[in-house]
C-alpha positions as CSV (number, residue, x, y, z in Angstrom):
1,X,-10.1,3.4,9.6
2,X,-11.7,-0.4,10.3
3,X,-9.3,-3.1,8.0
4,X,-12.6,-3.4,5.4
5,X,-11.7,0.3,4.6
6,X,-7.9,-0.2,4.3
7,X,-8.5,-3.5,2.0
8,X,-10.7,-1.1,-0.1
9,X,-8.3,2.0,0.0
10,X,-5.8,-0.4,-1.0
11,X,-7.5,-2.4,-3.9
12,X,-8.4,0.9,-5.5
13,X,-4.9,2.3,-5.4
14,X,-3.7,-0.9,-6.7
15,X,-6.3,-0.8,-9.7
16,X,-5.3,2.6,-10.5
17,X,-1.4,2.7,-10.0
18,X,-0.3,-0.8,-10.6
19,X,-3.3,-3.2,-12.0
20,X,-0.6,-5.8,-12.5
21,X,0.0,-6.1,-8.8
22,X,-0.6,-9.9,-7.9
23,X,-2.6,-10.8,-5.0
24,X,0.4,-11.2,-2.7
25,X,1.4,-7.5,-3.4
26,X,-1.8,-6.3,-2.6
27,X,-1.8,-8.6,0.8
28,X,1.8,-6.8,1.6
29,X,0.3,-3.6,0.9
30,X,-2.9,-4.0,3.4
31,X,-0.5,-5.5,5.5
32,X,2.0,-2.5,5.5
33,X,-0.8,0.4,5.4
34,X,-2.4,-1.1,8.3
35,X,0.6,-1.2,10.4
36,X,1.3,2.4,9.7
37,X,-2.5,3.3,10.4
38,X,-2.0,1.9,14.0
39,X,1.3,3.7,14.5
40,X,0.4,6.9,13.0
41,X,-1.2,7.9,9.8
42,X,2.1,10.1,9.1
43,X,3.7,6.9,8.9
44,X,2.4,6.0,5.5
45,X,4.7,8.7,3.7
46,X,7.7,6.7,5.4
47,X,6.4,3.5,4.5
48,X,5.8,4.2,0.8
49,X,9.4,5.9,0.6
50,X,10.9,2.5,1.8
51,X,8.7,0.6,-0.3
52,X,10.5,2.6,-3.0
53,X,13.8,2.0,-1.4
54,X,13.2,-1.9,-1.5
55,X,12.0,-1.7,-5.2
56,X,8.7,-1.2,-5.4
57,X,7.5,2.2,-6.5
58,X,3.7,2.3,-6.1
59,X,3.8,5.6,-8.3
60,X,5.0,3.6,-11.4
61,X,3.2,2.0,-13.6
62,X,4.7,-0.1,-16.6
């Protein structure tokens, strides 16, 4: 998966799950997902869990 595909995946997820997320959060999500991909695809689960702990829950839409 190249960076362009990751960007498209993040944009899709943001559009579906939280359309009110701003550009800074999209960039942050892209960077986090890309780092997790480079390390190990299964790290995405840990990344999402840590995002929830830090106060951002990608599964909650206001």
